[in-house]
N, C-alpha and C positions, 0 to 999 in steps of 0.2 A: 610558540603561538603568540602572535602579535596582539597588542592591546586592542587594536581595531577589531580583529576577529572575535576576541573575547567580548567586546562591547556589543557587537552585532548579535552574538549568541544570547547575551543577556537581554537584548531588546526583544528577540523572538520568544524567549522564556517568559518575560513579563507579559507580552501580548497574549500568549496562550492562557496564562493564569488570570489575567485581568479581563479576558474576553474583549480585548480592544485591539483591532488590527492596526498594523503600521504600514507606512508607505513602502514600496519596493526597495530592497536593499540597493539595487542597482541605480536608483535615482541619484543617490549621493555618492555611490561607490561604483562607477561604471567599469572600473578596472578589476573588480573581483573576478577571480578565476573559478572554474568548477572545483579545482583542488581546494581553494579557499573555502568554498561552500561546503564541501564534505568535512573540512576541519570544524566549521561552525556547527554542522550537524552533530559531530562527535562530541563536542563540548557539552551539548544538551543531552546526548545519550548518557554520558558519564554522570551528569547532574541527576538524571532520572534514576539511574542505578544507585547512586549515593543516597537518594531519598527513599529507597526501599523497593523500587520497582525492579523488574527483571526483563531482559530481552528474551522473547519467545520465538523470534523469527524475523523475517524481512518481507518487505513489499517491493514489487517492481513497478515502476511507472514508465510512461512514455514508450510503451511497447507497440503502439500502432503508428503506421507511416504518417497519417494525417497530423497526429500530435507532434511527431518528430519534426515534420515540416513547419508546423506552426511555431515551434520554439527554436528552429534552426539547428537541430542536432541530428546525428545519424546513429544514435544508440540510446538504450533506455537509461534510467537512473534508478536508485534504490533508496529505501529508508528502513528504519528499524521498527519492529513491532514489539510492544510491551504487554506484559500480563494484564495491566490495568485497562488496556484497549480491547480485550478479548471478551466477546459475548456469545452466548449460545442462542441457537434459533428459538424463537418464541419470546425472547426477552423484551421487556420494556427498557430500552437503552437510555439510562440516565447518565449521560456523559456530556460534559461541557464542550460545546461546539459553537463556532462563530458563524460560518457560512457554508454549511455542509452540503455535499452532493453524494449520491450513491452510485456505485459501479458494480456490475455483475462480473464475478471472477471465479476461477477454479483455483482452489487452495491445495497445495501439495503438503502432505505430512510425511516427513522423512523418517526412514527406518535406519539409515546409515549416514555417516558423515559424507559430505560431498567436497572433496578436496581437489582443486585443479593443480596444474593446468591440464587442459585436454578433456575436461568434462563435456560430454555431448548429450544429445537427446536420449540415446540408449542408456547411458550411464545414469541419467536422471531417473528414467523409468525403473531401472533396476534397483535404485536406492530409495524409491518411494514406497512407503507402507500403504498409503491410501490417498485418495483425493476426495474432496467434499466441495459442494457449492458454497460460495462465500459472497457476502455483500460487504464490499469495502466502503466505509464512509470516509470520504476524503474531506479535508478542511484546509483552510489557508489562514495563516496569521498575517498575510499580506492583503491589504485593503482591496476589495472589489475584484479579487482574483487577478490582479494586474501583474502576473508573474512572468518572469523569464526563467531560463534554466537555472541560473545561479540562485534565484529566489526560492524555487521549489526544492532544490537540493538542500540548501541551508535549512529550510523549514521541514526537515525530515521527510522529503518527497511528498509534502502536503498530506501527511498521514493524519487521520482523525481516530477512528476506531474500526473494528471489523466484527462481523457476525458470521459464525460458521454453522453449517448444517450439522445435524445430529447423526447422520448415517454415513460413516466412512465407507467408501467403495474401493475395493481392490482394483488396481490399475489394469490387471490382465483382462482382456476382453472388452475394454472400453476404448472407443476411438475418440481421443481427446481433440483431434483435429476437426471432427464433424459434429461433435455433440453441441447442441444448441441451448441457449439460455433465453428465458423470457422474463423480463423485469416488469413488475406491476407496482404502481403507486396508487394506494387507496382503491384497489380493484381494477384499475385501468392499465392496459399494456402501454408502457412508455418507451421500452427499448427491447430489441432482440439482437442476438449475436451468436456466433459460433467460435469454438476454440481456435480455429485457424486465424481469427482476427488478431491473435497474439503472436506476432512474429512467425506466422505460418503454423505454429504448434506451440502450445503453452510450455511444454517441456524445454523448448529452445530458450525461452526466457529464463527458466530456472538454471539452465546450463550457463548462460551468460553471467548470471548472478554468482554462481559457484566459482567460476573462473575469476571474476572481478574481485570477489571477497578474498579469495586465496592470495591474490596479488597484494592485498592490503593486510594480510596476516590474520584475518578473522574468518576462517572457512565455515560453511554451513555445517550444522551439527545434527546428529540423530535426534529426532523429537521436535525439531524446528518446524514451524509453519511458514510456508512461502506463498504469498499471494502473487500469482503469476502475471497479473495484468488484466485490464478491463477488456471485455469482448465487445463493448459498445461505448457510446458516449455517456458521460456522467449526467445525472439528473438531480437538480436541487430538491431539497426536502425542507419541510417546516415542522415545528413541534406538533405532535399528534398524528403525523403521517404514518400510515402502515405501508411497509415495503415488503414485497414478496418476490422471490426469485425461484423459478423452476428450471432445473437443468437436466431434464429428461431422465436417463438412467442413473444420474448422480443424485437424484432426489431434489429436495427443495430447502429453502431457508427463508425466514421472515423475522421481522421485528417491528416494534413501534418506537418512534423516537419520543421519549419523554425528556424534554430539554433539561440538561444538568444545570445546577446552580453555581458550578465553579469548583475548583479543586486547589489544593495547596501544593 
């Protein structure tokens, strides 16, 4: 690991803890590769684990064609989910965030390890214990969300925190391609979307993640949570906002953002 990558990881770490965003990494380092960005991400993953947090799963980003076109890529990216980020439906989410936005997603709870290569949609469905509606709160340590692919990957795929529904649903009999979500902010509908918005089927995104992580030597494990990707555009939130997501037969999830005061 080069000193440069270590230094950039430290800058992102400080930005999160001090609640002070930094300029895009690519402004001063236009030659950074996606591989470099994942190295930066992993430096801070190890730092979190060393501080007592633990990995509970992964999040998938850039699953929609419009977002991929916007950032000039042809595949998703991923980040790590930690226990400290996990909230249950109905929570007053007291979590330090800089410029948060919310996204409606379907979360997969795995019953079995998913080890590639060759994981496909059917293997994902067979390995899934349940699905639940999820609100992902994305955030960026990059000022004004001026991100490129390298910036968001290095910044743990712009992860903030996440809120899961309380009613796990067995995957049998649920059509995840057509199930629709309705996202409300303070009682007003702000976004709608269906599972098919995520790579045609959200389980395809999980399959991509499983195969990608296997290549990196860190396969998905039983019990992990996987946020499969947003079914609509993200919506900014402010302190005190109430966010509600209804996902038809999958149930609902909601929270109020009580702005955190910071963390160590």
